[in-house]
C-alpha positions as CSV (number, residue, x, y, z in Angstrom):
1,M,93.8,95.1,126.2
2,T,96.8,96.9,127.8
3,C,99.5,99.0,126.3
4,F,102.8,97.1,125.8
5,L,104.8,100.3,126.6
6,C,103.2,101.7,129.7
7,K,100.5,99.1,130.6
8,G,97.7,101.7,130.2
9,E,94.3,100.9,128.9
10,M,94.0,100.6,125.1
11,K,90.8,102.1,123.6
12,Q,89.3,101.8,120.1
13,G,89.6,105.0,118.1
14,T,91.0,106.5,115.0
15,T,94.3,108.1,114.1
16,T,96.2,109.7,111.2
17,Y,98.8,107.4,109.6
18,M,101.8,109.0,107.8
19,E,104.4,107.4,105.6
20,D,107.4,109.0,103.9
21,L,108.1,107.2,100.6
22,G,111.1,109.3,99.8
23,S,109.7,111.0,96.8
24,C,106.3,111.7,98.4
25,I,104.4,111.6,101.7
26,V,101.1,109.7,102.1
27,I,98.8,110.8,104.9
28,I,95.8,108.6,105.7
29,K,93.2,110.1,108.0
30,N,90.6,108.3,110.2
31,V,92.5,105.0,110.4
32,P,90.9,102.6,112.9
33,C,93.3,101.7,115.8
34,N,93.7,100.9,119.4
35,K,95.2,103.9,121.3
36,C,96.6,104.0,124.8
37,S,94.7,106.4,127.1
38,Q,97.9,107.1,129.0
39,C,100.8,107.4,126.6
40,G,99.0,107.6,123.2
41,E,100.8,104.6,121.7
42,V,98.8,103.2,118.7
43,S,98.4,99.7,117.4
44,Y,96.6,98.4,114.3
45,S,94.8,95.2,113.6
46,G,96.1,92.9,110.8
47,V,93.2,93.9,108.6
48,T,93.9,97.6,109.0
49,V,97.6,97.1,108.3
50,K,96.8,95.2,105.1
51,R,94.4,98.0,104.0
52,I,97.0,100.7,104.8
53,E,99.6,98.8,102.6
54,E,97.0,98.6,99.8
55,I,96.3,102.3,99.9
56,V,100.0,103.2,100.0
57,S,100.7,100.9,97.1
58,Q,98.0,102.4,95.0
59,L,99.1,105.9,95.7
60,K,102.9,105.3,95.5
61,N,103.0,105.4,91.7
62,S,100.6,108.2,91.1
63,L,101.8,110.9,93.4
64,T,103.6,114.1,93.0
65,E,104.6,115.1,96.5
66,I,101.9,114.8,99.1
67,A,98.6,112.8,99.2
68,V,96.0,113.1,101.9
69,V,93.2,110.4,101.8
70,N,90.4,109.3,104.2
71,Y,90.8,105.6,105.2
72,S,87.2,104.8,104.6
73,N,87.0,106.6,101.2
74,A,90.3,105.4,99.7
75,A,89.8,103.4,96.5
């Protein structure tokens, strides 16, 4: 697979995903992704995006200000 930005090689790895929900910030560590070896651009599979959305949805209503969770350990 090649990067759509720079045409570099995409390699499987993990990254940290962050989302600002306005009243709180969700940080998900060790999220599986494809990452460009040249520019660092990240892409996620459909399954991973769905799981990220589920994690954020679960945390959205129970947070104070910041939540940091591990992708594989998130309920």
